N, C-alpha and C positions, 0 to 999 in steps of 0.2 A: 282474610276478610277484615276490612276496616270496620270500626265500631259505627253503629247507626247514629244518625243525627237526632238531637233532641227536637221536640216540637218547636221550641223557641228558635233553634237554629234554622229550621225549615221556614218559619215565618219571616225571619231576618232575611234569608236568601230570596224569598218570594217578593218581599218589600223592595229589596235592592233591584231585582230584575225589572219590576214595574216602574220603579223610580227612574232608572236610566232610560227606559223607553219614553216615558212621559217627558223627561228633560230634553230628549232629542227632538220630540215633536213640538214642544213648547219652549223655544229657545230662551224665553224669559225666566224659566224655572231652573233651579239648581237641582242636582241629584240629591235626593233625600236619603242619604246613607245613614242607616242606624248607627248609633255610637258604639264604639268598642266591639269590634267583631269578636265573637267567641273563638277561643283557641282552635277548636275543631275546624273552623272555617278558614283558618290560615294554612292548613295542611294542603300540600299539593295533591290534587285529585282531578281525574277526568270528569267532565260534566257536559250535559246537553241542556239547552233550553228549547222547549217546544211551545209554540203558540197555537191555540185552537180558537176558531171563530165559529160559533154556533155548532160546536162539536166536531168541526172539520179542521184538518191540518191547515195552518196558515203560515207556518215557518218552523224550521227545526235546524239548528246548527249546534255543533259541539266539538269538544276536544276529547279524544279517546284516552290519550296518554296523560299521566299526571305531571304536566309541565309547568303549571302555575297554581297559585293558591285557589281554593274554591271560590273565594270572594272575587278574585280577578277573572276567573273563568266564567262565572255567572254574569258578571258585568259585561264582558266581551261578547259572550254567546247570546245574551239577551238582545244586544244591539244587532248582532249579525243575523239572528233569527227574524228580527223585525224588519231589517232593512237590506240584508245582503243575501238571503236565500234565493238562489237563481231561479227557483221554481215559481216564485211569487213576486209581484211588484212590491216596492217598499210600503210598509204600513202607513196608513193615513190617520190623521188625528180623529176623524169621524168614526173610525173603526175601534178605537181604544176601549170604549165601553162594552164592546162585544167580544173582546179578547180575554181568554183565560190563559194563564201561564202555568206550565209544568216544568219542573226541574228534575233531571235524572243525575244522580251522583254515582260514578262508576268505581268498581274495583279495578285493580290493575289487570289487564288482559293476560291470559296464559294460553300457550299453544295447546291445542287439543290433539293428543296423540290417538291415532286410530289405525286399525289394520286394513279395513276395506269399507265399502259404502255401507254395508249393514252395521258394522261397528260404529261408524260415524253417526248414523241415525240413532243407534242405541244410546250413544253417549250424550247426544244433544238433549237438553232439558227445556222444553217449551215453557214460556212464561218465566223462566229463571235465567237462562243464558241470553245475553246479547251476543251476537255473532259477528266476527270480522272475517270476511273471505278475501283472500288476496292471491295474486299471481303477478310476479314482477312488480311493476309500478301501479297496476290496476288493483283497486281495493274498494270495498264497500262494507257498510255495517248496518245492522238493524238492532235497535234497542230491544230489550226483553218484551216491552209492551207490544211490539209488532206481531208477536205470536197471536195476539187477540184477533188480528185481521187475517193472519196466515198460519193457522194451527197445524197444517199438514207440513211435515218436515221437508219433503221433496219440493213442494211448492215454495216454501220459505227460502230454501237454498237456491232454487231457480230464480226467484225474484232478486236475491242478492247478486247472483251472476249478472242478471240483466242490469241492475243498478250500477254495477262496476263496468258496464260496457262490454261484457263478454257474452258468449252463447249461453242460453239458459241451462244447458247440461254441463257447464264448465265444472261444477262442483264435484263431478264424478272423476275428474282428471287427477293424475298422480302428482302433478306439480302445483296443486292448489294447497294453500295453507289456511287452516281454520284456527282462529283464536277465539276464546270466549271470555266473557266478563259478566258480572252481575251488576245490577243497578238498584239503588234505593230511589224511588221516584215519588213525587208529591206535587200537588197543585193547589191553586187558589180555591 
């Protein structure tokens, strides 16, 4: 488990995320990047940026694996959540005041070893585990926060299958891989 971020680090990342979105919407403005990123934010970490408008999802894009610094990941994922999430049209300037930003910083995913369906359900920790379900090239994930909308383990897994483009009962198959991670999440 990686060490939690300090409140200053959280504020720094939230300011960065909003700044890159504002700069993209208002081409006259530069990105207001806070000076001297703290060392913890230069570590390679997976992260997601989620946008909410009036309490409803408005965009969510992230990187599961720790392939770039947290600063680079937040910067890239903020822009992608605002303008590249295929479920939504690109964010418009008039929406900016209604948008709140949430950032999730992930631990490195680990394979969840389980004997059978009952063991899988026993090992899943709602509200704690983010889950990656995969079969071949098909893959989907839900952040730990999604348990709030889908607290039933079978329903949660069925929705993951559907999100990956597979049958809703796919999670019961022997060729399915389940990996889990935890997330530290915070918002404006």
